[in-house]
C-alpha positions, 0 to 999 in steps of 0.5 A: 517505525510506527504503524503510520509508516509510509506506504513506500517503506512497507511496500519495499518489504514486499520486494524482499518477501520472496528472496533477498535483493540488492537495492538496484534490483528493488529499484528495477522491480519498483519501476517496472512499467507493467507493475508498480511503475504505473502507480508511483515513482521514486528516485534511486537515492530516495530508495537507498535512504528508505532501505537504510531506514528499514534496516535501522528499524530492524525490518531488514538485515544486509549482507555485503557481497564483494564484486570484482572491480566494483564497490561491494553490494549490499543484499537485503533480506527481511528480518522476522520483524520485517516479515510481521510488519509487511504481512500486517500492512498487506492484510489490512485495508486503508483507513482513508479514501484518499489512500485508495489511489496509491496505498491500496493499489500497492497493497493489491499488487503485493496481495496478488503476489501472496496468492488468491486468499490474500487478495480476497481477504484484502478486497473483503476488508477494504469493501467493509471499510468502504461500507463503513465510510458510506454509512457514516457519510449517509448519516452526515448527508441526512443531517445536513439535508435536515438542517437545510445546508444545501451546499454541505449536502452537495459536498457530502453527496459528492463524497458518497458518489466517490465511495460508491465508485470505490465499492464498484471498483473493488467488486470488479477487482474481486471478479477479476 
């Protein structure tokens, strides 16, 4: 699995960071209305497919637990590769503004579980990324204004406003 893996795949590793779990327990944690259930939902069948993909990639290992009168249960736990992939993912900012609504909110959820230092690190890294977007966008807006491209300038001003709102929200997160 490459570093461009889907958020959901790497986020699933976060559910196993503290303890091994079976698929349905992960699904319940993922679907919790007071947690990530506010941000995204997936079907149980999709979850099991993703767990299989993570196991195939070497990020998870599983043990089979026999159950009375039920099919055996697969309990998943992180491998060293999975732990490394998860920590790398949760510590780094998202690289595109459109990823802030889903991926960053998921990262923030897990960073908070890692503790205040991890949360502060992620917020600082994301603020730095947003400031880079803002600086680049301001240069583009100035160039568009100099060329007299009024509509293009309006589009870039809208994007700059979104980035400024992101920065203000990140500051609120840091204060909380």
